[in-house]
MARVEXVEX-397037 format. One record per residue: y, z, x of N, C-alpha, C in turn. Coordinates in steps of 0.001 Angstrom, whole numbers, padded with zeros to 6 digits, always signed. Example, Ala and Ser with C-alpha at 12.3 -4.5 7.8 and 13.67 -1.06 7.14 Angstrom:
-005690+007800+013190-004500+007800+012300-003300+007800+013200-002250+007080+012850-001060+007140+013670+000030+007870+012900
This chain:
+008991-034494-013406+008381-033580-012428+007668-034387-011348+007749-033916-010122+007154-034616-008985+006172-033724-008247+005251-034388-007532+004456-033670-006550+005353-033305-005374+005138-032138-004815+005894-031692-003648+004902-031471-002513+005122-032139-001390+004229-032053-000244+004898-031233+000859+004186-030211+001347+004698-029373+002432+003784-029566+003639+004337-030163+004697+003560-030469+005892+003702-029335+006910+002584-028879+007443+002595-027866+008495+003361-028369+009709+004087-027473+010362+004968-027899+011454+004207-028510+012620+002947-028126+012839+002190-028678+013964+001900-030167+013785+002028-030674+012561+001708-032076+012296+002779-033034+012806+003874-032505+013357+004878-033382+013963+004406-033915+015318+003327-033361+015860+002806-033821+017154+002338-035264+017048+002477-036004+018124+002178-037443+018116+000716-037733+017778-000197-036815+018125-001614-037084+017887-001965-037134+016402-001082-036637+015543-001363-036653+014112-000732-037840+013381+000060-038629+014057+000860-039627+013348+000009-040719+012689-001040-041181+013345-001901-042193+012725-002624-041622+011506-003079-040380+011634-003765-039739+010519-002835-039594+009329-001595-039172+009585-000642-038993+008492-000234-040329+007883-000144-041371+008693+000196-042696+008163-000887-043180+007201-002166-042983+007567-003265-043359+006674-003242-042520+005399-002958-041239+005557-002890-040345+004406-001801-040796+003430-000634-041085+003933+000475-041456+003063+000241-042805+002397-000440-043717+003078-000809-044993+002456-001776-044762+001305-002754-043878+001524-003725-043556+000483-003048-042924-000736-002121-042021-000498-001404-041371-001597-000564-042376-002378+000071-043284-001672+000872-044322-002338-000013-045224-003182-001168-045628-002643-002096-046487-003386-002588-045809-004665-002701-044484-004638-003176-043734-005803-002042-043331-006740-000827-043740-006410+000312-043391-007254+000688-041930-007194+000505-041320-006019+000713-039886-005870+001909-039568-004982+002949-040347-005108+004139-040110-004312+004840-038829-004712+005820-038431-003928+006573-037223-004239+007490-036839-003099+008092-035678-003238+009014-035154-002230+008212-034568-001068+008674-034846+000154+007974-034354+001347+008884-033413+002136+008360-032239+002470+009020-031326+003399+008185-031299+004679+008794-031681+005786+008119-031606+007084+008671-030377+007801+007884-029325+007837+008371-028053+008351+008634-028103+009848+009670-027402+010272+009914-027118+011678+009455-025684+011928+009274-025294+013199+008749-023949+013475+009544-022820+012825+010846-022973+012658+011672-021896+012114+012023-022098+010627+011475-023114+009997+011784-023360+008590+011213-022248+007714+012013-021797+006739+011560-020756+005811+010825-021418+004641+009511-021430+004714+008722-022040+003650+008877-021255+002346+009177-019963+002434+009382-019154+001231+010471-019746+000349+011587-020127+000957+012705-020668+000183+012326-021991-000471+011582-022826+000251+011175-024121-000296+010284-023926-001517+009274-023088-001387+008324-022896-002488+009020-022274-003701+009813-021250-003479+010497-020597-004604+011428-021568-005320+012136-022408-004570+013044-023370-005183+012286-024411-005994+011154-024901-005463+010390-025918-006181+009671-025323-007404+009274-024071-007336+008713-023416-008528+009778-023280-009604+010981-022947-009200+012080-022825-010164+012358-024168-010834+012197-025247-010080+012424-026597-010626+011207-027135-011382+010139-026331-011470+008910-026706-012186+008283-027966-011606+007986-027933-010301+007286-029046-009661+005969-029315-010374+005538-030576-010367+004255-030914-010990+003099-030250-010241+003128-030380-008927+002105-029801-008049+002749-029497-006706+002370-028401-006078+002766-028147-004695+001539-028373-003826+001669-029309-002900+000545-029746-002077+000784-029304-000637-000132-028515-000097-000035-028098+001305-000848-029059+002153-000199-029677+003132-000862-030572+004075-000934-029824+005401-002140-029356+005751-002257-028570+006976-003447-027648+006945-003282-026478+007570-004410-025574+007776-004290-024264+007030-005204-023344+007375-005370-022109+006620-004131-021226+006581-003437-021088+007705-002291-020186+007734-001234-020549+006701-000863-021821+006646+000162-022271+005689-000376-022224+004265-001627-022611+004069-002224-022575+002726-002184-021153+002172-002595-020191+002986-002624-018798+002552-001220-018302+002235-000271-018658+003069+001125-018249+002844+001655-018808+001529+001446-020084+001282+001961-020714+000067+001244-020173-001174-000059-019949-001069-000807-019383-002201-000213-018046-002630+000181-017221-001663+000796-015941-001994+002109-016106-002726+002896-017098-002338+004177-017353-002994+003996-017909-004402+002846-018549-004645+002597-019173-005945+001802-018290-006896+001395-017105-006450+000626-016209-007312+001396-015919-008593+000697-015994-009712+001217-015764-011059+002003-016953-011608+002196-018016-010809+002860-019223-011317+001863-020096-012070+002366-020956-012953+001505-021924-013643+001458-023265-012916+002310-023453-011912+002287-024690-011126+001043-024683-010248+000235-025753-010251-000990-025741-009439-000740-026016-007961-001566-025375-007148-001600-025623-005711-002675-026656-005414-002357-027607-004554-003348-028565-004051-003345-028500-002532-004460-028890-001941-004628-028794-000486-005088-030129+000070-004429-030560+001133-004900-031719+001905-005099-031239+003345-006334-030891+003724-006571-030462+005107-006602-031672+006032-006004-031538+007179-006006-032650+008134-007305-032654+008933-007936-031484+009067-009247-031384+009699-010224-030772+008699-011509-030768+009036-012529-030309+008091-012953-028859+008300-012299-028123+009183-012678-026723+009418-011666-025766+008797-011118-026157+007654-010142-025336+006945-010892-024509+005898-010937-023194+006095-011797-022314+005317-011501-022378+003828-010245-022201+003443-009903-022155+002021-010142-023498+001347-009881-024597+002037-010126-025918+001464-011614-026134+001225-012445-025779+002210-013888-025945+002072-014428-025149+000900-013927-023927+000703-014377-023100-000413-014063-023744-001759-012986-024523-001809-012574-025174-003054-013150-026588-003190-014043-026973-002267-014687-028277-002351-013837-029427-001869-012929-029150-000937-011983-030161-000460-012161-030360+001038-012162-031623+001473-012161-031931+002899-011189-033075+003149-011046-033471+004406-010043-034475+004744-010346-035833+004130-011606-036113+003801-011970-037412+003235-011750-037479+001720-012028-036357+001023-011933-036421-000442-010641-035839-001006-009743-035351-000139-008572-034614-000618-007672-035447-001527-007418-036694-001178-006532-037525-002007-007173-037837-003355-008468-038144-003352-009165-038391-004625-009196-037132-005476-009359-035987-004829-009365-034716-005550-008015-034456-006206-006950-034740-005486-005609-034585-006047-005415-035513-007237-005891-036750-007122-005754-037715-008225-006566-037293-009444-007757-036735-009221-008618-036319-010344-008040-035114-011076-007325-034273-010370-006551-033158-010960-007416-032212-011801-008495-031717-011199-009300-030680-011852-008653-029329-011533-008040-028725-012506-007296-027485-012295-008082-026308-012857-008279-025288-012029-008898-024051-012497-007985-022888-012128-008154-021799-012840-007395-020580-012569-008322-019625-011830-007922-019169-010655-008817-018342-009843-008160-017007-009476-009036-016065-009093-008578-014786-008548-008068-014989-007123-007272-014051-006672-006880-013956-005272-007201-012546-004774-007457-012408-003485-007498-011092-002876-006107-010742-002398-005772-009462-002441-004459-009020-001959-004630-007896-000955-003896-007977+000149-004021-007020+001248-002826-006074+001244-003089-004797+001056-002063-003748+001138-000802-004092+000364-000965-004659-000828+000151-004879-001727+001030-006075-001425+000693-006901-000408+001574-008016-000064+000818-009318+000174+000328-009618+001396-000303-010923+001629-001560-011109+000771-001861-012367+000435-003048-012676-000356-003987-013567+000448-005213-013710-000054-006151-014664+000529-006927-015330-000583-007326-016582-000315-008125-017350-001269-009604-017090-001043-010045-017168+000198-011470-017110+000505-011933-015724+000933-011454-015228+002059-011991-013973+002584-011025-013285+003529-011201-011969+003638-010515-011166+004651-011581-010543+005536-011403-010645+006854-012379-010127+007803-011727-009069+008678-012400-007916+008788-011906-006809+009602-013051-006338+010504-012796-006226+011790-013787-005698+012730-013301-004344+013226-014119-003307+013008-013685-001935+013279-014828-001138+013919-014491+000047+014378-015481+000987+014915-015552+002199+013993-016770+002570+013617-017018+003751+012778-016170+003764+011504-016231+002715+010689-015378+002669+009488-015836+003633+008402-014858+004089+007634-015103+004856+006413-014312+004161+005312-014997+003666+004282-014310+002941+003222-014658+003531+001863-013689+003454+000962-013893+003921-000405-013858+002710-001332-014807+002634-002245-014943+001511-003154-014542+001948-004560-013522+001293-005118-013096+001548-006502-012900+003030-006792-012295+003755-005859-012001+005188-006045-013248+006031-006276-014405+005521-005875-015638+006262-006117-016525+006353-004904-017350+005331-004687-018324+005330-003599-017612+005345-002248-018085+006205-001347-017597+006221+000031-018723+005711+000930-018432+004676+001694-019429+004095+002597-018991+004324+004040-019958+004613+004898-019694+004841+006325-020631+003985+007159-020159+003626+008333-021006+002919+009292-020643+003409+010682-021593+003357+011593-021333+003798+012966-021323+002594+013898-020507+002689+014930-020428+001598+015897-019541+000462+015421-019616-000657+016144-018794-001825+015815-019333-002473+014541-018459-002640+013566-018859-003131+012250-017884-004206+011784-018402-005262+011210-017555-006287+010600-017602-006131+009090-016436-006045+008493-016325-005937+007040-015674-007206+006527-016364-007905+005650-015828-009128+005048-015669-008910+003553-014424-009025+003092-014116-008900+001674-013880-010319+001163-014768-010761+000279-014864-012187-000061-014474-012440-001509-013619-013438-001699-013270-013919-003036-014120-015135-003392-014253-016063-002456-015154-017213-002611-015566-017656-001215-016853-017889-001010-017350-018270+000311-017116-019742+000579-016697-020101+001790-016489-021507+002108-017767-022289+002316-018882-021611+002614-020150-022303+002790-021268-021277+002635-022471-021680+002920-023617-020787+002772-023706-019872+003985-023258-018645+003832-023316-017673+004918-024689-017017+005026-025549-017250+004047-026852-016628+004060-026835-015180+003613-025769-014779+002928-025706-013406+002433-026731-013185+001336-027282-011981+001306-028171-011607+000220-027341-011137-000972-027951-011208-002162-027286-010701-003352-026458-011753-004050-025655-011341-005042-024876-012283-005857-023889-013089-005021-023699-014342-005400-022733-015219-004728-021332-014878-005222-020387-014789-004305-019008-014475-004680-018409-015619-005491-017700-015290-006547-017003-016290-007358-015585-015813-007621-014584-016693-007554-013196-016285-007776-012801-016324-009250-013776-016221-010135-013481-016279-011566-013962-015034-012320-014407-014002-011590-014974-012830-012266-014108-011581-012159-012920-011697-011532-012040-010538-011415-012536-009485-010446-013442-009861-009538-013994-008904-008588-014128-009546-007202-014317-008693-006207-014522-009128-004830-015908-008693-004362-016481-009438-003441-017744-009050-002807-017432-008519-001409-017828-007283-001160-017593-006668+000149-018900-006588+000909-018912-007198+002104-020109-007211+002946-019839-006376+004194-020722-005420+004462-020633-004588+005657-021739-005044+006597-021364-005608+007723-022309-006261+008633-022347-005534+009966-023555-005197+010405-023740-004535+011694-024808-005260+012494-024587-005362+013797-025589-005918+014688-026504-004799+015148-027791-004942+014846-028778-003935+015228-029565-004457+016432-029423-003797+017558-030125-004220+018772-031372-003365+018985-032421-004004+019447-033661-003289+019728-034427-004015+020813-035680-003631+021027-036480-004252+022070-036733-005722+021730-036196-006624+022567-036369-008068+022411-035879-008583+021055-034911-007911+020434-034391-008436+019170-032938-008020+018994-032263-008792+018197-030887-008498+017848-030661-009041+016444-030612-008170+015456-030537-008580+014054-029224-008108+013432-028895-008728+012304-027726-008337+011526-028195-007605+010282-027738-006359+010108-028036-005642+008872-026846-005806+007931-027105-005858+006639-026061-006145+005662-026140-005189+004484-024981-004666+004106-024828-003981+002828-023787-004756+002035-023975-004884+000734-023007-005616-000073-022671-004829-001331-021386-004889-001697-020880-004156-002851-019920-005066-003612-020059-005128-004934-019124-005877-005775-018111-004884-006338-016826-005182-006159-015809-004190-006500-014470-004859-006794-013494-004026-007166-012134-004494-007393-011162-003990-006333-011560-002947-005608-010646-002343-004626-011450-001749-003477-010973-001994-002262-011559-001407-001059-010453-000675-000319-010657+000605-000047-009686+001399+000701-010297+001781+002042-009551+001527+003122-010021+001844+004461-009480+003217+004843-010287+004233+004613-009857+005612+004840-009697+005925+006316-010361+005157+007181-010270+005357+008624-009243+004420+009257-008525+003661+008441-007578+002670+008936-006202+003261+009208-005149+002408+009228-005184+000976+008889-005705+000108+010037-006032-001163+009663-006616-002087+010615-005908-003446+010569-006327-004317+011471-005878-005705+011454-006923-006545+010736-006468-007458+009861-007372-008353+009140-007016-009795+009444-008033-010656+009374-007821-012101+009473-008106-012679+008091-007108-013338+007503-007216-013870+006149-007546-015353+006185-008560-015752+005443-008954-017166+005321-009147-017834+006668-009581-017069+007645-009892-017632+008955-008702-017975+009810-007451-017702+009319-006307-018163+010090-005127-017217+010197-004840-016431+009167-003628-015618+009142-003961-014170+009494-003353-013643+010577-003587-012262+010993-002558-011345+010356-003030-010218+009826-002168-009248+009155-002455-007869+009724-001426-007138+010106-001572-005786+010639-001396-004753+009520-001825-003529+009799-001563-002410+008911-002292-002450+007590-003518-002954+007585-004274-003081+006338-004954-001752+006011-004619-001192+004851-005284+000047+004423-006031-000112+003114-005781-001226+002386-006556-001475+001180-006561-002963+000851-007583-003384+000125-007680-004758-000376-008040-004679-001849-007281-005401-002677-007521-005404-004117-007624-006844-004614-007966-007007-005879-008092-008337-006472-006955-008565-007454-006439-009789-007464-005458-010235-008456-006175-011207-009387-006633-010755-010542-007453-011617-011400-006664-012809-011953-007310-013982-011896-006798-015195-012541-005319-015424-012235-004959-015385-010973-003542-015391-010611-003050-016688-009977-003947-017649-009718-003516-018889-009065-004157-020088-009741-003332-021064-010104-003847-022357-010563-004030-023244-009339-005204-023846-009209-005506-024615-008008-006323-025845-008381-006096-026938-007676-006861-028168-007872-008093-028106-006978-009264-028305-007570-010527-028143-006845-011308-029448-006811-012238-029524-005859-013123-030672-005744-014428-030455-006479-015176-031522-006644-016467-031433-007349-017461-030577-006586-017309-030449-005280-018261-029698-004471-017789-028259-004202-016961-027735-005069-016493-026368-004895-017661-025392-004927-017481-024210-004352-018581-023257-004155-018702-022236-005288-018213-022577-006480-018340-021676-007623-018384-022483-008913
């Protein structure tokens, strides 16, 4: 069994070549060689991932950013093959949530700390590792087929599986190991000489947007249209994490 590396298509640009050369030298020094797929804009990553899962790859490693990571995570849901992440920059939301950055990614892969985590799922198809963000006007949402919550005006709803950093939210910290999601309803309250953020938070397994559907941004990078519900997939992804993970 081999490690399989999937490179985001944007990494073919000349400005990334020195970074990738250093990365590949580091991987070779650590004995972490394997098969490399360098994606082109029209390459079907679905076929690559499904074929390598069928062949029982040792690890599937995404080299790139949030959009590709989120896509591959969805294809690997329910598999026992672990996902690893090598972000080329340090502003990759899902990598940060798992304690991985561009400096420690190779060491993290070598250490091979594997945990099984929950995923969020949007309207029965796309998944997210960290969070889904929806900005709406006058939302009406139903929580776990019970509580109905309403807000007036422009409202941001963040459905969180694991936070990438300290957002300063009140209440329990989201963890991807409890089979639940944390839903934060955030509103900007304007007044005389002040502008504050009010927050409501709910821990749940399902969020239904009764006033939707809406557009969501998954893990800070992947946009999805037609979102009418978000649910949790408990313990559905094996992933390699860093020591500084947020759970």
